[in-house]
C-alpha positions in Angstrom: -0.1 -0.1 -0.1 1.7 3.3 -1.1 2.3 5.9 1.9 0.6 8.9 1.2 2.0 10.8 3.5 5.9 9.8 2.3 4.7 10.3 -1.2 3.9 14.1 0.2 7.3 14.7 1.6 9.1 13.4 -1.2 7.0 15.8 -3.7 8.4 18.8 -1.4 11.6 17.5 -1.3 12.3 17.2 -5.2 10.5 21.0 -5.4 12.9 22.1 -3.2 16.0 21.0 -4.6 14.5 23.0 -8.2 14.1 25.9 -6.3 17.5 25.6 -5.2 19.0 24.7 -8.4 20.5 27.7 -9.8 22.4 28.7 -6.4 23.8 24.8 -6.2 26.3 25.3 -8.9 27.7 28.9 -7.2 27.7 27.0 -4.0 29.5 24.2 -4.9 32.1 26.4 -6.7 32.5 28.7 -3.1 32.6 25.2 -1.7 35.9 24.3 -3.8 37.3 27.6 -3.7 36.6 29.0 0.1 35.2 26.0 2.1 36.6 23.0 1.2 35.9 20.7 4.1 31.8 20.6 4.1 30.0 18.9 2.0 29.6 18.5 -2.1 26.4 20.4 -3.6 26.5 18.6 -6.9 27.8 15.2 -6.7 27.1 14.3 -3.1 30.2 12.7 -2.8 34.4 14.0 -1.7 36.8 12.2 -2.7 39.6 12.3 0.8 42.5 14.6 -0.6 40.6 16.2 -3.6 38.9 18.9 -1.5 41.6 21.3 -2.4 42.5 20.7 -5.6 41.2 24.0 -7.2 43.0 26.2 -4.4 46.1 27.8 -5.6 45.9 31.0 -2.9 44.7 30.2 0.6 43.7 33.8 1.1 39.7 33.2 0.6 39.4 30.2 3.1 41.5 32.3 5.4 39.4 34.9 5.5 36.2 33.0 6.1 37.8 31.6 8.8 39.1 35.1 10.0 35.6 36.4 9.5 33.5 33.2 11.4 36.0 33.8 14.4 35.6 37.0 14.4 31.5 37.1 14.6 32.0 34.1 17.4 34.1 36.4 19.6 32.3 39.4 18.9 28.6 38.2 19.0 28.6 35.3 20.9 32.0 34.7 22.7 32.3 31.6 24.6 34.0 32.6 27.8 31.5 35.0 28.5 27.7 35.5 28.7 27.1 37.8 25.7 23.2 38.3 26.7 20.9 39.7 29.2 17.3 39.8 29.6 14.8 42.6 30.3 11.3 43.8 29.9 10.4 45.8 26.8 9.7 49.6 27.1 11.2 49.6 30.8 14.7 50.8 31.7 16.5 48.3 34.1 17.4 50.6 36.8 13.6 51.3 37.0 13.0 48.2 38.0 13.1 46.8 41.4 16.2 44.4 42.7 14.2 41.4 43.0 13.4 41.8 39.4 16.6 42.4 38.4 18.4 39.7 40.2 15.4 37.5 39.1 16.2 38.3 35.4 19.9 38.1 36.0 19.7 34.4 37.3 17.4 33.5 34.4 19.7 34.5 32.1 22.5 32.7 33.7 20.7 29.5 33.9 20.3 29.6 30.3 24.3 30.3 29.6 25.2 27.4 32.1 23.7 25.0 29.6 25.1 26.9 26.6 28.6 26.3 27.7 28.0 22.7 29.4 30.3 20.1 28.3 28.3 18.7 25.6 25.8 20.9 24.4 27.4 21.4 21.2 26.9 25.2 20.9 30.0 26.8 20.8 31.2 24.3 17.6 28.2 24.6 16.0 27.8 28.6 16.1 31.2 28.5 14.5 30.1 26.2 12.1 27.3 28.1 11.5 29.6 31.8 11.2 32.0 29.6 8.4 29.1 29.0 6.1 27.3 32.2 6.6 30.9 33.9 5.4 31.1 31.8 2.9 27.6 30.7 1.8 25.4 33.5 3.4 22.7 31.0 4.3 23.7 28.2 7.3 21.7 25.9 9.6 21.9 25.0 13.4 19.3 22.6 15.1 17.9 22.8 18.7 16.7 20.3 21.0 16.6 19.1 24.4 17.8 15.8 25.2 17.4 14.2 29.1 16.8 17.9 29.9 19.7 19.7 28.9 20.0 21.7 25.6 21.3 20.2 22.8 23.1 22.2 19.3 24.5 20.3 16.2 25.0 22.5 12.8 24.5 20.7 9.2 26.3 21.0 6.3 24.0 23.7 4.0 24.3 20.8 1.0 22.0 18.7 3.0 19.1 21.5 4.2 16.4 23.1 1.7 14.0 25.2 2.8 11.1 27.7 2.1 9.6 30.6 3.2 5.8 32.2 4.0 4.4 35.4 2.7 6.5 37.2 5.7 9.8 36.0 4.3 10.2 33.5 7.4 11.4 30.2 6.9 8.1 27.9 7.7 9.5 24.6 5.9 13.0 22.6 6.3 14.3 19.6 4.7 17.6 17.7 6.0 19.0 14.7 4.0 20.8 12.4 6.0 22.9 9.2 5.0 21.8 6.4 7.4 23.0 2.4 7.4 20.0 0.1 8.7 21.9 0.2 11.9 21.7 3.6 12.6 18.2 3.3 11.4 17.0 0.9 14.1 19.2 3.0 16.4 17.3 6.2 15.9 13.6 5.0 16.0 14.1 1.5 17.6 12.8 -0.7 14.9 12.9 -1.4 11.0 10.0 -1.6 8.7 9.7 -4.3 6.4 11.5 -3.5 3.8 14.6 -1.9 5.5 14.8 -4.8 7.3 15.9 -6.8 3.9 19.1 -4.7 3.3 22.8 -5.2 4.1 24.1 -4.3 6.8 26.5 -1.8 4.9 24.2 -0.7 2.5 22.9 3.1 3.3 19.5 5.1 3.0 18.1 8.5 2.6 16.2 9.5 5.0 14.4 12.9 4.8 13.3 14.9 7.8 10.7 17.4 7.2 10.0 20.0 9.6 7.1 22.1 8.6 3.8 24.0 10.0 0.9 21.3 10.9 -2.1 21.8 9.0 -4.4 20.2 11.9 -2.8 23.2 14.5 -5.4 23.7 17.6 -4.0 26.5 19.8 -4.1 24.8 23.8 -4.2 20.9 22.2 -0.9 19.5 23.5 -1.8 16.5 21.6 1.2 15.4 19.6 -0.6 15.6 16.2 -2.5 19.3 17.1 0.9 21.3 17.9 2.2 24.0 15.5 5.3 22.5 14.0 5.2 18.7 12.5 8.5 16.6 12.3 8.2 13.7 9.8 11.2 11.3 8.9 10.7 9.5 6.1 13.0 6.9 4.1 13.5 8.1 0.5 14.4 4.6 -0.8 11.4 2.7 0.5 8.7 5.6 0.3 8.2 4.7 3.5 7.0 7.1 7.0 9.5 6.1 10.0 8.4 8.3 12.3 6.1 11.4 12.6 5.5 14.0 15.9 4.5 17.4 17.0 6.6 20.1 18.0 5.9 23.7 19.7 8.3 25.4 18.2 10.5 25.3 14.7 13.8 23.2 16.0 16.3 24.5 12.6 17.7 28.1 12.9 18.3 29.4 9.3 20.2 32.5 9.5 20.7 34.7 6.1 23.7 36.9 5.7 21.7 39.0 3.3 19.5 38.2 1.1 17.9 39.4 -2.1 13.9 40.4 -2.7 12.5 37.1 -3.8 15.1 34.7 -3.3 14.9 32.3 -0.3 18.7 31.5 0.2 21.4 34.4 1.7 24.4 35.8 -0.7 27.5 36.2 1.6 31.0 38.0 1.6 32.6 34.8 -0.5 29.6 35.3 -3.3 30.6 38.8 -3.4 34.3 38.4 -3.5 33.7 35.3 -5.9 35.4 37.3 -9.3 38.5 38.4 -7.1 38.7 34.5 -5.6 38.6 32.9 -9.3 41.2 35.6 -10.5 43.7 35.2 -7.5 43.9 31.7 -7.7 44.1 31.9 -11.6 46.9 34.2 -11.3 48.8 32.2 -8.2 48.6 29.6 -10.5 50.4 31.1 -13.6 52.7 32.6 -11.2 53.4 28.8 -10.1 54.2 28.2 -13.4 56.4 31.1 -14.1 58.1 30.3 -10.8 58.7 26.6 -12.3 59.8 27.9 -15.4 63.0 30.1 -13.4 64.0 27.5 -11.0 63.7 24.3 -13.4 63.8 25.8 -17.2 62.9 24.1 -20.4 66.5 22.8 -21.9 67.5 24.1 -25.2 69.8 20.9 -26.9 71.0 20.2 -30.4 68.9 18.4 -32.9 70.4 14.9 -32.8 73.3 15.8 -30.5 72.4 14.2 -27.2 70.9 10.7 -26.6 67.7 10.7 -25.1 65.7 10.9 -22.3 67.9 13.9 -20.8 68.6 13.7 -17.6 68.7 16.7 -15.6 68.2 15.6 -12.1 71.8 16.0 -9.7 74.6 13.7 -11.1 73.0 12.5 -14.1 75.2 11.7 -17.4 74.3 12.3 -20.8 75.8 11.2 -23.8 76.4 13.2 -26.5 77.6 13.4 -30.2 81.1 14.7 -31.0 80.7 18.4 -32.2 77.6 18.8 -30.1 77.0 22.3 -28.1 76.0 22.2 -24.5 72.5 21.8 -23.1 71.4 25.2 -21.9 68.5 26.5 -20.5 65.9 28.2 -22.4 65.4 31.9 -21.5 62.4 33.3 -20.2 61.8 37.3 -19.8 59.5 36.5 -16.7 58.5 39.4 -14.8 57.5 37.6 -11.0 57.4 40.9 -9.0 54.8 42.3 -11.5 52.4 39.5 -11.0 53.1 39.4 -6.9 52.0 43.0 -7.2 48.8 42.0 -9.0 48.4 39.5 -6.3 48.6 41.3 -3.6 45.8 43.5 -4.6 43.6 40.9 -5.3 44.3 39.8 -2.1 43.3 43.5 -0.2 39.8 43.6 -2.5 39.0 39.9 -0.7 40.0 41.0 2.6 37.7 43.9 2.8 35.0 41.7 1.3 35.4 39.8 4.4 35.7 42.8 6.7 38.7 41.2 7.8 41.0 44.9 7.8 37.8 45.8 10.8 38.1 42.4 12.7 41.9 42.0 12.5 43.5 45.3 13.2 46.9 46.0 11.8 49.9 47.2 13.9 50.3 50.7 13.5 53.8 52.5 14.0 52.6 55.0 16.1 51.8 54.3 19.8 48.0 54.5 21.0 46.1 54.5 24.4 44.1 51.9 25.2 41.1 54.4 24.8 42.0 55.4 21.5 42.4 51.2 20.4 39.1 50.9 22.3 37.5 53.6 20.4 38.5 52.4 16.9 37.4 48.8 17.2 33.8 50.1 18.2 33.9 52.1 15.0 34.8 49.6 13.3 31.9 47.2 14.8 29.5 50.2 14.5 29.7 49.6 10.8 28.9 46.1 11.0 25.4 47.1 12.4 23.4 45.5 9.5 25.0 42.1 9.7 25.2 42.2 13.4 21.3 43.4 13.7 20.3 40.6 11.1 22.4 37.6 12.6 20.4 38.6 16.2 17.2 38.4 14.1 17.3 35.1 12.5 20.1 33.4 15.1 20.5 34.5 18.3 17.1 35.8 19.2 15.5 33.0 18.1 17.9 30.6 19.7 17.6 32.2 23.2 13.6 32.7 22.7 13.5 28.4 21.9 16.1 27.9 25.3 13.9 30.2 27.7 11.0 28.5 26.8 12.3 24.7 26.8 14.0 25.4 30.2 10.7 27.5 31.7 8.6 24.4 30.7 11.1 22.3 32.3 11.0 23.8 35.4 14.6 25.2 35.2 13.7 28.7 35.1 12.2 29.3 38.4 8.4 31.4 38.4 9.0 35.3 38.0 8.7 37.4 41.3 4.8 39.3 41.0 5.7 42.3 39.2 7.1 40.2 36.3 4.3 37.7 36.1 2.6 37.4 32.7 5.0 39.8 31.6 6.9 39.7 28.7 10.7 39.7 28.4 12.8 40.5 25.4 16.7 40.1 25.0 19.4 42.7 25.6 22.8 41.6 23.8 25.9 43.2 25.9 28.4 41.7 23.5 30.9 43.7 22.1 30.0 43.6 18.8 26.3 45.0 20.2 28.1 47.5 23.1 29.4 49.1 19.9 26.3 49.9 18.6 25.1 52.1 21.7 28.3 53.4 23.1 27.0 56.7 21.8 24.9 57.0 25.2 27.2 56.0 27.8 30.2 58.1 26.0 27.4 61.3 26.1 27.0 60.6 29.7 30.8 60.8 30.7 31.3 63.9 28.4 28.2 65.5 30.1 30.3 65.0 33.2 33.4 66.1 32.0 31.1 69.1 30.7 29.7 69.8 33.8 33.3 69.7 36.0 34.5 72.6 33.6 31.5 74.9 34.8 30.9 74.1 38.4 33.5 76.7 39.4 31.7 79.2 38.1 28.2 77.7 38.7 28.2 75.4 41.5 24.2 74.7 41.3 24.5 73.0 38.5 25.3 69.8 40.5 22.0 70.2 42.0 20.2 68.6 38.8 22.0 65.4 38.3 20.6 62.7 40.8 23.5 60.6 41.9 21.2 57.3 42.1 19.9 57.6 38.7 22.9 58.6 37.0 24.8 55.9 39.1 22.1 53.2 37.7 21.8 54.3 34.3 25.9 53.7 33.9 25.7 50.3 35.6 22.6 49.3 32.7 25.4 50.4 30.1 27.9 48.8 31.3 26.4 45.9 32.0 27.4 45.3 35.5 26.5 42.4 37.6 23.5 42.3 40.2 24.8 40.3 42.7 27.8 42.8 43.0 25.6 45.4 44.0 23.2 46.3 47.0 19.5 46.2 47.1 18.0 49.9 47.4 17.1 48.8 51.2 20.9 47.7 51.8 22.0 51.2 50.1 19.7 53.1 52.2 20.6 51.0 55.6 24.1 51.8 54.8 23.6 55.3 54.5 21.9 55.7 57.8 24.5 53.8 59.2 27.0 55.9 58.2 25.2 59.1 59.0 25.1 57.9 62.5 28.4 57.1 62.7 29.1 60.7 61.1 26.9 62.4 63.8 28.3 60.5 66.7 32.3 61.0 65.6 30.8 64.9 65.4 29.9 64.4 68.8 32.9 63.0 70.3 35.0 66.1 68.5 32.4 68.6 70.0 32.1 66.6 73.6 36.0 67.8 75.2 35.1 71.6 73.9 32.1 72.0 75.4 33.1 70.4 78.8 35.9 72.7 79.3 33.7 75.5 78.7 31.5 74.3 81.1 34.7 73.8 83.5 36.1 77.5 82.8 32.3 79.0 83.2 32.2 76.9 86.8 35.7 78.4 87.7 34.6 82.0 86.6 31.5 81.5 88.9 33.7 80.7 92.2 35.5 83.4 91.6 32.9 86.0 92.1 33.1 86.8 87.8 29.8 87.0 85.8 29.3 87.1 82.2 27.3 90.0 81.0 24.5 88.4 77.7 
């Protein structure tokens, strides 16, 4: 009996493959010239040792790796929490201490899962950034296993996508090559057709995640959830597993996207003409250098016995009177080729933003402030890329993680003022802070200007709220709440300090008052009077 669901999935997969047909040759060329360690797009197979046959210049692969490393460091640093949680439209300093502490604890809980051994997030994100820098599209899979968040990136060659009318990814297909044993390990059983396969035979399994046409809000039934997950064996035409999901587990960010296209375009695609050119020029330069080091030889016709032996210690037999073997003169200008190649390399480095990410050494000395300001300016110019990655990758990943952990009870209930309130992600990575440094810099510039005016206009200081200024600066610098006292503790500390000051003043005034009283008593005894 024909499996109608499997047939529907395979027909959808064939359509998605056709839709990406125009991109596959370009992706394959980018793979060969820029990212040779990923899967093939057109042949589907990769021969070990053959991945780099077309690469004669390593500038493009190096630039892609530098861009991926820079994004990983400046956007989602693996050793420092790069996000926090907040309430939309409410500045953090206007929240109570308990609410701030809960928001920080919730962010710490999520980050603890991200940095836990075995989560797979950091290696997965690096692969995602590598694919983004090369192909402009990547895929990260997010799931929960034994109460722990798990992540895995998949090669773009195995991913096909579709979009809804708003441009959001609403269908993802992934193909997997599995042996019979792997299918049984994944699903716990084998169909009759699969059981007849040999142990080493591989089958292609399609994993489809799409919107569920039978979705019923509020219904927790597996077949009534918002998203549908389906595994289909393409070789046997059978459905292996169906389930329901509350959220799309695939995160598919795009670097930049043209209107009407589903797949993104990355820096490597923009620099593809230069990458082709520099590899062709490098190949020509290698041949030219070979001619100079091991030039063609000129010998007289019928003067030597062939073959000519040009190896060290080689013996060549020649006829009497034959002239010597000479090198063929070549008027090769290696220096011209080197200059032209360097020009192309510089254009590739700029296309990958390497000149922004990797600072060149400057001859003049710079202060730490100047270095930091220059870095912030360069990161600030990446605002469009940073914004898109936060929207399509990091923001959705954090939303998924929060929902997973809250449902599992690993994030405690919010305090009463935040109960039922929507939260937002606040990015505190270096790249995110570079986009919002103007506010903090404006505050510090105001203080500097005010300090110059206070000698002639001392009343200006009365217009500043010390507590509000301090709270705003704490928000700008993302100071951990655990090192700050609550407002009640601050008031108690101030009251105690005031009491100590009063006692100190009393201790200073006491001896003087006692001496005055003694002098007055002695004056009375002597019969002296004081006119008041």
